[in-house]
C-alpha positions in Angstrom: 120.9 186.6 -81.0 123.6 185.2 -78.7 124.7 188.7 -77.7 121.1 189.6 -77.0 120.7 186.7 -74.7 123.8 187.7 -72.8 121.9 190.8 -71.6 118.3 189.6 -71.5 117.5 186.4 -69.4 115.2 185.6 -66.6 117.5 187.0 -64.0 118.0 190.4 -65.7 114.3 190.7 -66.7 113.4 190.2 -63.0 115.3 193.4 -62.3 114.1 195.3 -65.4 110.5 194.9 -64.5 110.5 196.6 -61.1 112.9 199.2 -62.5 110.4 199.9 -65.2 107.5 200.2 -62.7 109.5 202.5 -60.4 110.7 204.6 -63.4 107.2 204.9 -64.8 105.6 205.9 -61.5 108.4 208.5 -60.8 108.1 210.2 -64.1 104.2 210.1 -63.9 104.2 211.7 -60.4 106.8 214.3 -61.4 104.8 215.2 -64.5 101.4 215.3 -62.9 102.5 217.4 -59.9 103.8 220.2 -62.1 106.4 221.1 -59.6 109.4 219.9 -61.6 111.1 221.7 -64.5 111.8 220.0 -67.7 115.5 220.0 -66.9 114.9 218.1 -63.6 112.7 215.6 -65.3 115.3 215.1 -68.1 118.1 214.6 -65.6 115.9 212.2 -63.6 115.1 210.2 -66.7 118.8 210.1 -67.7 119.8 208.9 -64.2 117.2 206.1 -64.4 118.5 205.0 -67.8 122.1 205.1 -66.7 121.2 202.9 -63.7 119.5 200.1 -65.7 122.1 200.2 -68.6 125.1 199.9 -66.2 123.2 197.2 -64.3 122.6 195.1 -67.4 126.2 195.5 -68.6 127.5 194.6 -65.1 125.6 191.3 -64.9 126.1 190.3 -68.5 128.2 187.3 -69.5 130.5 189.3 -71.8 134.2 189.2 -71.2 136.0 192.5 -70.5 139.6 193.4 -70.1 140.3 194.1 -66.4 136.9 192.4 -65.9 136.5 192.7 -62.1 137.6 196.3 -62.0 135.3 197.2 -64.9 132.3 195.7 -63.3 133.0 197.3 -60.0 133.1 200.7 -61.8 129.7 199.9 -63.3 128.3 199.1 -59.8 129.7 202.4 -58.5 128.0 204.2 -61.3 124.7 202.6 -60.5 125.1 203.7 -56.9 125.9 207.3 -57.9 122.7 207.2 -60.1 120.7 206.1 -57.0 122.1 208.9 -54.8 121.4 211.4 -57.6 117.8 210.2 -57.8 117.5 210.8 -54.1 118.4 214.4 -54.6 116.1 214.8 -57.6 112.9 213.2 -56.3 111.4 212.9 -52.8 109.8 209.4 -53.5 111.0 206.9 -50.9 109.9 203.9 -53.0 112.9 204.6 -55.3 114.8 202.7 -52.6 113.6 199.6 -54.4 116.5 200.3 -56.8 118.9 200.0 -53.9 117.6 196.5 -53.2 118.0 195.6 -56.8 121.5 197.0 -56.7 122.5 195.1 -53.6 121.6 191.8 -55.2 124.8 192.1 -57.3 127.2 192.5 -54.4 127.5 188.8 -53.3 129.0 188.1 -56.8 131.8 190.6 -56.2 132.6 190.5 -52.4 132.3 188.0 -49.5 128.8 187.6 -48.1 129.8 188.6 -44.6 131.3 191.8 -45.9 128.1 192.6 -47.7 126.1 192.2 -44.5 128.5 194.2 -42.4 128.6 197.1 -44.9 124.9 197.0 -45.7 124.0 199.8 -43.2 126.8 202.0 -44.7 125.6 201.8 -48.3 121.9 201.9 -47.3 122.1 205.0 -45.2 122.9 207.8 -47.7 119.6 207.4 -49.6 117.6 207.8 -46.4 119.7 210.5 -44.9 119.0 212.5 -48.0 115.3 211.8 -47.7 115.2 212.8 -44.0 117.4 215.9 -44.0 117.1 217.2 -47.6 113.4 216.3 -48.3 112.4 216.2 -44.6 110.4 213.1 -45.0 109.1 212.3 -41.5 108.8 208.5 -42.1 112.3 208.2 -43.7 113.9 206.5 -40.7 111.1 203.9 -40.4 111.2 203.3 -44.1 115.0 203.0 -43.9 114.7 200.2 -41.4 112.1 198.4 -43.5 114.0 198.7 -46.7 117.2 197.7 -45.0 115.5 194.3 -44.1 114.6 194.0 -47.8 118.2 194.5 -48.7 119.3 191.8 -46.2 116.7 189.4 -47.6 118.0 190.0 -51.1 121.6 189.4 -50.0 120.7 186.2 -48.2 118.6 184.8 -51.1 121.3 185.7 -53.7 124.0 184.1 -51.6 121.9 181.0 -51.1 121.5 180.8 -54.9 125.2 181.2 -55.4 126.0 178.4 -53.0 123.4 176.1 -54.6 124.8 176.8 -58.0 128.4 176.1 -56.8 127.3 172.9 -55.1 125.6 171.7 -58.3 128.6 172.5 -60.4 130.9 170.7 -57.9 128.6 167.6 -58.0 128.6 167.7 -61.8 132.4 168.0 -61.8 132.8 165.1 -59.4 130.5 163.0 -61.6 132.5 163.8 -64.7 135.7 162.9 -62.9 134.2 159.6 -61.8 133.0 158.8 -65.3 136.4 159.6 -66.8 138.2 157.6 -64.2 135.9 154.7 -64.8 136.5 154.8 -68.5 140.2 155.0 -68.0 140.2 152.0 -65.6 138.1 150.1 -68.1 140.6 150.8 -70.8 143.5 149.8 -68.5 141.7 146.5 -67.7 141.2 145.8 -71.3 144.9 146.5 -72.0 146.0 144.2 -69.1 143.8 141.4 -70.4 145.1 141.7 -74.0 148.7 141.7 -72.7 147.9 138.6 -70.5 146.4 136.8 -73.5 149.4 137.7 -75.7 151.8 136.5 -73.0 150.0 133.2 -72.5 149.9 132.6 -76.3 153.6 133.3 -76.6 154.7 131.4 -73.5 152.5 128.3 -73.9 151.5 127.9 -77.5 154.7 129.3 -78.8 156.8 127.1 -76.6 155.0 123.9 -77.6 155.2 124.9 -81.3 158.9 125.5 -81.0 159.5 122.1 -79.4 157.3 120.5 -82.1 159.3 122.1 -84.9 162.6 120.9 -83.4 161.3 117.4 -82.9 160.0 117.3 -86.5 163.3 118.5 -87.8 165.1 115.8 -85.9 162.6 113.2 -87.1 163.1 114.2 -90.7 166.8 113.5 -90.4 166.5 110.0 -89.0 163.8 108.9 -91.4 163.7 108.2 -95.2 161.4 107.6 -98.0 157.7 108.7 -97.9 157.8 109.1 -94.2 160.6 111.7 -94.4 158.6 113.6 -97.0 155.5 113.7 -94.7 157.6 114.7 -91.7 159.2 117.5 -93.7 155.7 118.8 -94.8 154.7 118.7 -91.1 157.8 120.6 -90.2 157.1 123.3 -92.7 153.5 123.6 -91.4 154.8 123.9 -87.8 157.2 126.6 -88.7 154.5 128.5 -90.6 152.1 128.1 -87.6 154.8 129.3 -85.3 155.4 132.4 -87.5 151.7 133.1 -87.5 151.5 132.8 -83.7 154.4 135.3 -83.3 152.7 137.7 -85.7 149.4 137.4 -83.8 151.1 138.1 -80.5 152.9 141.1 -81.9 149.7 142.4 -83.3 147.9 142.0 -80.0 150.6 143.8 -78.2 150.7 146.6 -80.7 146.9 147.1 -80.5 146.8 147.0 -76.7 146.8 150.8 -76.4 144.5 152.8 -74.2 141.5 154.5 -75.9 141.9 157.8 -74.1 139.4 159.8 -76.1 136.4 158.1 -74.3 137.7 159.1 -70.9 138.4 162.7 -72.1 134.9 163.0 -73.6 133.4 161.8 -70.3 135.5 164.4 -68.4 134.6 167.3 -70.7 131.0 166.7 -71.5 128.5 169.3 -70.1 131.2 171.5 -68.6 129.2 174.7 -67.7 130.0 178.1 -69.1 132.9 176.9 -71.2 133.0 175.8 -74.8 135.7 173.1 -75.1 137.3 171.9 -78.4 139.1 168.6 -78.2 141.4 167.7 -81.1 143.1 164.3 -80.9 145.4 163.2 -83.6 144.1 160.2 -85.6 145.7 156.8 -84.7 147.2 158.2 -81.5 148.3 155.2 -79.4 149.1 155.5 -75.7 150.2 152.1 -74.3 151.1 153.1 -70.8 148.3 153.7 -68.3 150.5 156.1 -66.3 150.9 158.4 -69.3 147.2 158.2 -70.0 146.3 159.1 -66.4 148.8 162.0 -66.4 147.1 163.4 -69.5 143.6 162.9 -68.1 144.5 164.6 -64.8 146.3 167.5 -66.5 143.3 168.2 -68.6 141.1 168.0 -65.6 143.2 170.4 -63.6 143.5 172.9 -66.5 139.8 173.0 -67.0 139.2 173.5 -63.3 141.7 176.3 -63.2 140.0 178.0 -66.2 136.6 177.8 -64.6 137.8 179.1 -61.2 140.4 181.7 -62.1 139.3 182.9 -65.6 136.2 184.3 -67.3 137.3 182.5 -70.5 134.6 181.2 -72.8 136.6 178.9 -75.0 139.1 176.2 -74.0 141.1 174.2 -76.6 142.9 170.9 -76.2 145.2 169.4 -78.8 146.7 165.9 -78.3 149.3 164.8 -80.8 152.3 162.5 -81.3 155.7 163.8 -82.4 159.3 162.5 -82.2 158.4 159.6 -79.9 156.6 161.9 -77.5 153.0 162.6 -76.7 152.3 166.3 -76.8 149.4 167.9 -75.0 148.6 171.6 -75.6 145.8 173.5 -73.8 144.9 177.2 -74.0 142.0 179.4 -73.2 140.8 182.9 -74.1 140.8 184.4 -70.6 142.1 187.8 -71.7 141.4 189.4 -68.3 144.6 187.9 -66.8 147.0 190.8 -66.4 149.6 189.5 -63.9 153.1 189.3 -65.3 154.1 186.2 -63.4 152.3 182.9 -63.0 151.6 182.0 -59.4 151.4 178.2 -59.2 149.0 176.8 -56.8 148.7 173.2 -55.5 147.0 172.1 -58.7 149.7 173.3 -61.1 152.4 172.0 -58.7 150.9 168.6 -58.5 150.5 168.5 -62.3 154.2 169.5 -62.8 155.3 166.8 -60.3 153.2 164.1 -62.1 154.7 165.0 -65.5 158.3 165.3 -64.3 158.0 161.9 -62.6 157.2 160.3 -65.9 160.2 162.0 -67.6 158.2 164.7 -69.3 158.2 168.5 -69.4 155.6 171.1 -68.8 155.5 174.7 -69.8 152.9 177.3 -68.8 152.7 180.9 -70.1 150.4 183.9 -70.1 149.9 185.0 -73.7 148.1 188.0 -75.2 145.0 185.9 -75.7 144.9 183.8 -72.5 146.7 181.0 -70.6 148.6 178.2 -72.3 149.9 174.9 -71.0 152.1 172.7 -73.1 153.1 169.2 -71.9 155.4 166.6 -73.5 155.5 163.0 -72.3 157.8 160.3 -73.6 156.3 157.0 -74.9 156.7 154.4 -72.1 156.6 150.8 -73.0 
């Protein structure tokens, strides 16, 4: 069912319907006229089928090796099918298929380039109609259908811009929520440390002084009073030990709960299935390490969305040998370059990790892109 939906959605069906109407009318007119041989009708039907099949595959959400080149080949095959139909049939309304075909172009080339080249890829169909079939109204129809093509290009480009703006707004909102969660955790950590420090400095100091005074008092007293003072001295020592244990426990548990910030960052990321695996009882006590991990995940997800057609993104956060290890990898198999070209995002990530004494390793693998980061525990 999932594979079926990759090919059939509201956008693709909006192209299939006019194609079906055009194809039905073409075949009906050819059949009813009696001027076309069975071979010509067969070739026409094959050309129509090739057109719609390659169109559906080209706009599908499937991943392909050498993805961009593969889809451009499919677009070229569609155009060849349209030109073939122009030689096979004299029906000018077949130009509707050119308009449908043009709606794909803004996804594969800059909008201005599609506008500039629109007369070039619109002209062959009408030149065939005018010179081969000698349709008198071909030039006027060419002008009218060219405006339809421009309209399709403008509307699709506007839709692309709106979609990108929505995705950017959602991305900024996720970043804001993640940062807010991280700041909240940092505030909690700072408050716990402050309380532990006050307990140690104030209550611990007074209890130590009390213990010393009780010890002195027990030496200069005798009888029943000495026994009571010694009991109080023992209780004071026990209380001082309890205070020290409580302070230690507060400090040990003053780690940052990073999982909440990561979930806020990764929730509802479009077109990417993200798996987050955090080792149980993973404690990160330094806010700088936590922020470095959060920003590294953010940058990696952004790079995957922008530069890859990956569908899955995996994140593993573990603790080993006094280091926090972050491993991220996707399934963007279309990447074929032999060398990684680091942009500002990866460079900034590397600088942030190195400044904390950590290491970062990036690699292109047979199944996608992998990033491995190791950060020392900072106290």
